[in-house]
N, CA, C and O atoms as a printed pandas DataFrame, in Angstrom:
     atom_number atom_name residue_name chain_id  residue_number  x_coord  y_coord  z_coord
0              1         N          MET        A               1    0.839   -1.175    0.004
1              2        CA          MET        A               1   -0.015   -0.024   -0.007
2              3         C          MET        A               1    0.876    1.216   -0.005
3              4         O          MET        A               1    1.769    1.303    0.838
4              5         N          PRO        A               2    0.678    2.182   -0.911
5              6        CA          PRO        A               2    1.490    3.448   -0.937
6              7         C          PRO        A               2    1.152    4.274    0.299
7              8         O          PRO        A               2    0.049    4.227    0.843
8              9         N          ALA        A               3    2.154    5.025    0.707
9             10        CA          ALA        A               3    1.927    5.943    1.838
10            11         C          ALA        A               3    0.911    7.019    1.560
11            12         O          ALA        A               3    0.982    7.678    0.523
12            13         N          PRO        A               4   -0.033    7.215    2.455
13            14        CA          PRO        A               4   -1.018    8.316    2.237
14            15         C          PRO        A               4   -0.307    9.712    2.185
15            16         O          PRO        A               4    0.664    9.965    2.898
16            17         N          VAL        A               5   -0.828   10.566    1.333
17            18        CA          VAL        A               5   -0.317   11.871    1.198
18            19         C          VAL        A               5   -1.363   12.827    1.751
19            20         O          VAL        A               5   -2.541   12.733    1.404
20            21         N          ILE        A               6   -0.939   13.741    2.607
21            22        CA          ILE        A               6   -1.880   14.723    3.167
22            23         C          ILE        A               6   -1.426   16.121    2.857
23            24         O          ILE        A               6   -0.248   16.347    2.578
24            25         N          THR        A               7   -2.336   17.059    2.900
25            26        CA          THR        A               7   -2.054   18.407    2.569
26            27         C          THR        A               7   -2.287   19.305    3.781
27            28         O          THR        A               7   -3.319   19.128    4.429
28            29         N          MET        A               8   -1.448   20.224    4.136
29            30        CA          MET        A               8   -1.695   21.194    5.185
30            31         C          MET        A               8   -2.608   22.292    4.740
31            32         O          MET        A               8   -2.433   22.854    3.659
32            33         N          SER        A               9   -3.611   22.615    5.582
33            34        CA          SER        A               9   -4.558   23.668    5.227
34            35         C          SER        A               9   -3.895   25.054    5.392
35            36         O          SER        A               9   -2.814   25.154    5.973
36            37         N          PRO        A              10   -4.519   26.087    4.900
37            38        CA          PRO        A              10   -4.032   27.449    5.093
38            39         C          PRO        A              10   -3.910   27.774    6.682
39            40         O          PRO        A              10   -3.094   28.596    7.099
40            41         N          GLU        A              11   -4.708   27.126    7.444
41            42        CA          GLU        A              11   -4.671   27.345    8.884
42            43         C          GLU        A              11   -3.619   26.421    9.579
43            44         O          GLU        A              11   -3.582   26.356   10.808
44            45         N          SER        A              12   -2.783   25.723    8.804
45            46        CA          SER        A              12   -1.756   24.828    9.272
46            47         C          SER        A              12   -2.331   23.579    9.918
47            48         O          SER        A              12   -1.673   22.979   10.768
48            49         N          HIS        A              13   -3.525   23.171    9.549
49            50        CA          HIS        A              13   -4.104   21.934   10.050
50            51         C          HIS        A              13   -3.832   20.760    9.079
51            52         O          HIS        A              13   -3.756   20.954    7.865
52            53         N          ILE        A              14   -3.697   19.611    9.608
53            54        CA          ILE        A              14   -3.646   18.433    8.771
54            55         C          ILE        A              14   -4.798   17.484    9.090
55            56         O          ILE        A              14   -5.286   17.450   10.220
56            57         N          HIS        A              15   -5.216   16.737    8.123
57            58        CA          HIS        A              15   -6.304   15.808    8.296
58            59         C          HIS        A              15   -5.721   14.415    8.138
59            60         O          HIS        A              15   -5.173   14.103    7.081
60            61         N          LEU        A              16   -5.824   13.547    9.181
61            62        CA          LEU        A              16   -5.363   12.195    9.055
62            63         C          LEU        A              16   -6.392   11.378    8.290
63            64         O          LEU        A              16   -7.564   11.363    8.667
64            65         N          PRO        A              17   -5.989   10.707    7.238
65            66        CA          PRO        A              17   -6.972    9.930    6.473
66            67         C          PRO        A              17   -7.670    8.861    7.279
67            68         O          PRO        A              17   -7.089    8.310    8.214
68            69         N          GLU        A              18   -8.931    8.553    6.924
69            70        CA          GLU        A              18   -9.686    7.589    7.677
70            71         C          GLU        A              18   -9.013    6.255    7.767
71            72         O          GLU        A              18   -9.077    5.586    8.798
72            73         N          GLU        A              19   -8.349    5.851    6.669
73            74        CA          GLU        A              19   -7.674    4.500    6.708
74            75         C          GLU        A              19   -6.630    4.443    7.757
75            76         O          GLU        A              19   -6.391    3.362    8.295
76            77         N          LEU        A              20   -5.955    5.569    8.109
77            78        CA          LEU        A              20   -4.922    5.574    9.160
78            79         C          LEU        A              20   -5.607    5.577   10.518
79            80         O          LEU        A              20   -5.182    4.865   11.427
80            81         N          ARG        A              21   -6.650    6.361   10.662
81            82        CA          ARG        A              21   -7.392    6.447   11.953
82            83         C          ARG        A              21   -7.914    5.069   12.315
83            84         O          ARG        A              21   -7.804    4.628   13.459
84            85         N          GLN        A              22   -8.476    4.403   11.338
85            86        CA          GLN        A              22   -9.031    3.029   11.579
86            87         C          GLN        A              22   -7.933    2.015   11.860
87            88         O          GLN        A              22   -8.052    1.192   12.767
88            89         N          ARG        A              23   -6.880    2.081   11.086
89            90        CA          ARG        A              23   -5.766    1.111   11.216
90            91         C          ARG        A              23   -5.218    1.156   12.639
91            92         O          ARG        A              23   -5.015    0.123   13.277
92            93         N          TYR        A              24   -4.985    2.371   13.118
93            94        CA          TYR        A              24   -4.376    2.517   14.460
94            95         C          TYR        A              24   -5.410    2.768   15.562
95            96         O          TYR        A              24   -5.026    2.960   16.715
96            97         N          ASP        A              25   -6.679    2.773   15.252
97            98        CA          ASP        A              25   -7.695    2.942   16.228
98            99         C          ASP        A              25   -7.579    4.250   16.944
99           100         O          ASP        A              25   -7.795    4.314   18.155
100          101         N          TRP        A              26   -7.234    5.330   16.208
101          102        CA          TRP        A              26   -7.145    6.674   16.753
102          103         C          TRP        A              26   -8.553    7.302   16.784
103          104         O          TRP        A              26   -9.281    7.215   15.794
104          105         N          LYS        A              27   -8.922    7.896   17.839
105          106        CA          LYS        A              27  -10.264    8.525   18.045
106          107         C          LYS        A              27  -10.147    9.987   18.088
107          108         O          LYS        A              27   -9.088   10.520   18.419
108          109         N          PRO        A              28  -11.264   10.701   17.746
109          110        CA          PRO        A              28  -11.305   12.164   17.874
110          111         C          PRO        A              28  -10.992   12.614   19.272
111          112         O          PRO        A              28  -11.530   12.048   20.223
112          113         N          GLY        A              29  -10.136   13.620   19.445
113          114        CA          GLY        A              29   -9.810   14.105   20.790
114          115         C          GLY        A              29   -8.679   13.388   21.487
115          116         O          GLY        A              29   -8.250   13.780   22.573
116          117         N          GLN        A              30   -8.190   12.315   20.842
117          118        CA          GLN        A              30   -7.085   11.501   21.442
118          119         C          GLN        A              30   -5.807   12.307   21.311
119          120         O          GLN        A              30   -5.572   12.978   20.307
120          121         N          SER        A              31   -4.966   12.223   22.373
121          122        CA          SER        A              31   -3.645   12.894   22.354
122          123         C          SER        A              31   -2.712   12.035   21.492
123          124         O          SER        A              31   -2.658   10.813   21.627
124          125         N          LEU        A              32   -1.954   12.739   20.571
125          126        CA          LEU        A              32   -0.934   12.089   19.829
126          127         C          LEU        A              32    0.354   12.860   19.961
127          128         O          LEU        A              32    0.347   14.091   20.003
128          129         N          MET        A              33    1.451   12.152   20.027
129          130        CA          MET        A              33    2.746   12.751   20.175
130          131         C          MET        A              33    3.441   12.884   18.864
131          132         O          MET        A              33    3.395   11.976   18.035
132          133         N          VAL        A              34    4.087   14.007   18.661
133          134        CA          VAL        A              34    4.907   14.286   17.426
134          135         C          VAL        A              34    6.356   14.166   17.812
135          136         O          VAL        A              34    6.869   14.938   18.623
136          137         N          VAL        A              35    7.015   13.181   17.215
137          138        CA          VAL        A              35    8.452   12.911   17.426
138          139         C          VAL        A              35    9.202   13.493   16.271
139          140         O          VAL        A              35    8.977   13.104   15.125
140          141         N          CYS        A              36   10.094   14.420   16.543
141          142        CA          CYS        A              36   10.853   15.116   15.478
142          143         C          CYS        A              36   12.200   14.380   15.228
143          144         O          CYS        A              36   12.942   14.049   16.153
144          145         N          ARG        A              37   12.451   14.158   13.976
145          146        CA          ARG        A              37   13.748   13.571   13.547
146          147         C          ARG        A              37   14.289   14.399   12.406
147          148         O          ARG        A              37   13.574   15.232   11.848
148          149         N          GLU        A              38   15.540   14.183   12.054
149          150        CA          GLU        A              38   16.175   14.916   10.920
150          151         C          GLU        A              38   15.340   14.724    9.648
151          152         O          GLU        A              38   15.152   15.654    8.863
152          153         N          THR        A              39   14.844   13.489    9.467
153          154        CA          THR        A              39   14.199   13.139    8.238
154          155         C          THR        A              39   12.716   13.536    8.152
155          156         O          THR        A              39   12.110   13.444    7.085
156          157         N          GLY        A              40   12.145   13.971    9.258
157          158        CA          GLY        A              40   10.725   14.263    9.312
158          159         C          GLY        A              40   10.156   14.133   10.701
159          160         O          GLY        A              40   10.897   14.171   11.683
160          161         N          VAL        A              41    8.854   13.980   10.798
161          162        CA          VAL        A              41    8.222   13.828   12.042
162          163         C          VAL        A              41    7.415   12.506   12.023
163          164         O          VAL        A              41    6.998   12.031   10.967
164          165         N          PHE        A              42    7.214   11.936   13.224
165          166        CA          PHE        A              42    6.433   10.701   13.345
166          167         C          PHE        A              42    5.335   11.043   14.337
167          168         O          PHE        A              42    5.588   11.747   15.314
168          169         N          ILE        A              43    4.116   10.557   14.106
169          170        CA          ILE        A              43    2.986   10.799   14.979
170          171         C          ILE        A              43    2.585    9.461   15.571
171          172         O          ILE        A              43    2.424    8.474   14.852
172          173         N          CYS        A              44    2.423    9.435   16.900
173          174        CA          CYS        A              44    2.097    8.186   17.585
174          175         C          CYS        A              44    1.420    8.568   18.915
175          176         O          CYS        A              44    1.564    9.692   19.395
176          177         N          PRO        A              45    0.693    7.627   19.490
177          178        CA          PRO        A              45    0.123    7.864   20.814
178          179         C          PRO        A              45    1.318    7.938   21.814
179          180         O          PRO        A              45    2.348    7.301   21.593
180          181         N          PRO        A              46    1.170    8.694   22.874
181          182        CA          PRO        A              46    2.224    8.713   23.903
182          183         C          PRO        A              46    2.312    7.362   24.568
183          184         O          PRO        A              46    1.300    6.697   24.786
184          185         N          VAL        A              47    3.556    6.947   24.897
185          186        CA          VAL        A              47    3.795    5.656   25.556
186          187         C          VAL        A              47    4.013    5.968   27.082
187          188         O          VAL        A              47    4.885    6.753   27.454
188          189         N          PRO        A              48    3.192    5.326   27.920
189          190        CA          PRO        A              48    3.422    5.517   29.370
190          191         C          PRO        A              48    4.795    5.062   29.764
191          192         O          PRO        A              48    5.286    4.061   29.243
192          193         N          VAL        A              49    5.443    5.780   30.686
193          194        CA          VAL        A              49    6.805    5.495   31.145
194          195         C          VAL        A              49    6.964    4.040   31.603
195          196         O          VAL        A              49    7.994    3.411   31.360
196          197         N          GLU        A              50    5.929    3.520   32.267
197          198        CA          GLU        A              50    5.995    2.185   32.767
198          199         C          GLU        A              50    6.212    1.109   31.602
199          200         O          GLU        A              50    6.898    0.102   31.777
200          201         N          GLU        A              51    5.602    1.393   30.463
201          202        CA          GLU        A              51    5.739    0.479   29.358
202          203         C          GLU        A              51    7.069    0.649   28.647
203          204         O          GLU        A              51    7.511   -0.286   27.980
204          205         N          ALA        A              52    7.739    1.810   28.754
205          206        CA          ALA        A              52    8.993    2.033   28.106
206          207         C          ALA        A              52   10.199    1.786   29.021
207          208         O          ALA        A              52   11.337    1.867   28.558
208          209         N          HIS        A              53    9.990    1.503   30.240
209          210        CA          HIS        A              53   11.070    1.280   31.188
210          211         C          HIS        A              53   12.093    0.305   30.681
211          212         O          HIS        A              53   11.778   -0.850   30.396
212          213         N          GLY        A              54   13.339    0.772   30.564
213          214        CA          GLY        A              54   14.470   -0.056   30.208
214          215         C          GLY        A              54   14.759   -0.137   28.714
215          216         O          GLY        A              54   15.802   -0.671   28.336
216          217         N          ILE        A              55   13.913    0.352   27.877
217          218        CA          ILE        A              55   14.132    0.142   26.432
218          219         C          ILE        A              55   15.223    1.023   25.822
219          220         O          ILE        A              55   15.725    0.730   24.737
220          221         N          ALA        A              56   15.582    2.075   26.503
221          222        CA          ALA        A              56   16.619    2.964   26.002
222          223         C          ALA        A              56   17.795    3.141   26.996
223          224         O          ALA        A              56   18.271    4.250   27.236
224          225         N          PHE        A              57   18.214    2.061   27.529
225          226        CA          PHE        A              57   19.322    2.106   28.500
226          227         C          PHE        A              57   20.563    2.804   27.820
227          228         O          PHE        A              57   21.019    2.441   26.735
228          229         N          GLY        A              58   21.055    3.837   28.568
229          230        CA          GLY        A              58   22.199    4.602   28.074
230          231         C          GLY        A              58   21.850    5.737   27.094
231          232         O          GLY        A              58   22.737    6.412   26.571
232          233         N          ALA        A              59   20.577    5.928   26.861
233          234        CA          ALA        A              59   20.166    7.026   25.933
234          235         C          ALA        A              59   20.254    8.361   26.646
235          236         O          ALA        A              59   20.257    8.447   27.874
236          237         N          ASN        A              60   20.326    9.427   25.803
237          238        CA          ASN        A              60   20.326   10.805   26.360
238          239         C          ASN        A              60   18.899   11.036   26.974
239          240         O          ASN        A              60   17.873   10.832   26.325
240          241         N          THR        A              61   18.912   11.450   28.197
241          242        CA          THR        A              61   17.600   11.633   28.864
242          243         C          THR        A              61   17.255   13.114   29.028
243          244         O          THR        A              61   16.379   13.428   29.834
244          245         N          ASP        A              62   17.898   14.046   28.306
245          246        CA          ASP        A              62   17.577   15.427   28.304
246          247         C          ASP        A              62   16.401   15.571   27.342
247          248         O          ASP        A              62   16.549   15.444   26.126
248          249         N          PHE        A              63   15.162   15.855   27.952
249          250        CA          PHE        A              63   14.006   15.934   27.122
250          251         C          PHE        A              63   13.584   17.377   26.825
251          252         O          PHE        A              63   13.793   18.289   27.625
252          253         N          ASP        A              64   12.986   17.543   25.649
253          254        CA          ASP        A              64   12.368   18.838   25.335
254          255         C          ASP        A              64   11.142   18.919   26.218
255          256         O          ASP        A              64   10.348   17.979   26.256
256          257         N          PRO        A              65   10.963   20.071   26.962
257          258        CA          PRO        A              65    9.845   20.216   27.875
258          259         C          PRO        A              65    8.463   19.952   27.205
259          260         O          PRO        A              65    7.533   19.446   27.833
260          261         N          ASP        A              66    8.381   20.314   25.925
261          262        CA          ASP        A              66    7.093   20.166   25.220
262          263         C          ASP        A              66    6.814   18.678   24.994
263          264         O          ASP        A              66    5.649   18.291   24.909
264          265         N          VAL        A              67    7.831   17.845   24.894
265          266        CA          VAL        A              67    7.652   16.431   24.659
266          267         C          VAL        A              67    7.528   15.711   26.010
267          268         O          VAL        A              67    6.783   14.737   26.120
268          269         N          ALA        A              68    8.242   16.175   27.028
269          270        CA          ALA        A              68    8.298   15.549   28.312
270          271         C          ALA        A              68    6.907   15.456   28.972
271          272         O          ALA        A              68    6.694   14.539   29.766
272          273         N          GLN        A              69    6.001   16.314   28.697
273          274        CA          GLN        A              69    4.673   16.248   29.248
274          275         C          GLN        A              69    3.967   14.974   28.824
275          276         O          GLN        A              69    3.017   14.590   29.506
276          277         N          PHE        A              70    4.352   14.282   27.751
277          278        CA          PHE        A              70    3.700   13.090   27.303
278          279         C          PHE        A              70    4.385   11.800   27.874
279          280         O          PHE        A              70    3.897   10.684   27.692
280          281         N          LEU        A              71    5.502   12.008   28.549
281          282        CA          LEU        A              71    6.248   10.824   29.072
282          283         C          LEU        A              71    5.752   10.451   30.424
283          284         O          LEU        A              71    6.247    9.495   31.021
């Protein structure tokens, strides 16, 4: 399946296609986290710290305050 292409509105809004919302079971009003990388951004639900414990042993733990609120 080709990657869906979305367009940003003049108000800087994006619309996630229904196929993605259904595939990932994302609901209206749900919080989603934007993870910034050099190559682009990734959108995903926030992961509770308890579920992520130990997966990044030795990683840099200096968090962006805007992202830290979701951790």
